[in-house]
C-alpha positions as CSV (number, residue, x, y, z in Angstrom):
1,M,53.4,-43.1,79.4
2,R,50.9,-43.0,82.2
3,T,53.0,-40.4,84.0
4,L,52.6,-37.8,81.2
5,P,50.3,-34.8,82.0
6,A,46.9,-34.5,80.3
7,V,48.1,-31.5,78.3
8,I,51.4,-30.1,77.3
9,D,52.4,-26.7,76.0
10,L,52.5,-26.0,72.3
11,V,56.3,-25.6,72.1
12,T,56.9,-29.0,73.6
13,A,54.4,-30.7,71.3
14,G,56.0,-28.9,68.4
15,R,59.5,-30.1,69.4
16,A,58.1,-33.7,69.6
17,L,57.0,-33.3,65.9
18,G,60.2,-31.6,64.8
19,V,58.5,-28.2,64.4
20,G,60.1,-25.0,65.8
21,R,58.4,-22.5,68.2
22,T,57.5,-19.9,65.7
23,K,56.1,-22.4,63.2
24,S,54.1,-24.2,65.9
25,Y,52.4,-21.0,66.9
26,E,51.7,-20.1,63.3
27,L,50.1,-23.5,62.7
28,A,48.1,-23.3,65.8
29,R,46.8,-19.8,65.0
30,T,45.8,-20.9,61.5
31,G,44.2,-24.2,62.7
32,H,46.8,-26.3,60.8
33,F,48.7,-27.8,63.8
34,P,48.7,-31.6,63.0
35,C,46.9,-32.6,66.2
36,P,44.2,-30.9,68.3
37,V,45.1,-27.7,70.1
38,L,43.2,-26.0,72.9
39,R,43.3,-22.3,73.4
40,V,43.1,-21.4,77.2
41,G,43.4,-17.7,77.7
42,R,46.5,-16.6,75.9
43,S,48.0,-20.1,76.0
44,Y,47.9,-23.0,73.5
45,L,47.8,-26.4,75.0
46,V,48.0,-29.8,73.2
47,P,46.2,-32.8,74.7
48,T,48.8,-35.5,75.3
49,A,46.5,-38.2,74.0
50,G,46.1,-36.6,70.6
51,L,49.9,-36.1,70.2
52,L,50.6,-39.7,71.2
53,T,48.0,-40.9,68.7
54,L,49.6,-38.8,66.0
55,L,53.0,-40.2,66.9
56,G,51.7,-43.8,67.0
57,L,52.6,-44.1,70.7
58,N,49.1,-44.3,72.3
59,D,48.3,-47.2,74.7
60,T,45.8,-48.7,72.3
61,A,48.0,-48.7,69.2
62,G,48.3,-52.2,67.8
63,Q,45.6,-53.7,70.0
64,P,42.6,-55.2,68.4
65,A,39.3,-53.4,68.7
66,P,37.0,-54.8,71.4
67,E,34.4,-57.2,70.2
68,S,30.8,-56.3,70.5
69,E,28.4,-58.9,71.9
């Protein structure tokens, strides 16, 4: 997973979630896309880390929290 880009386009993120192109844009425009979305100019980008967290695929999933001293 370390080879994934920092952000992916909205359509790709939507596909990973089983959401079509039109619905992905509708959700992003209304602020209801299920993970964070960045608006850069006319483009919508989704941080890969947020998508992986939503899907339960992030690197820290299942690891115990670090202990404080």
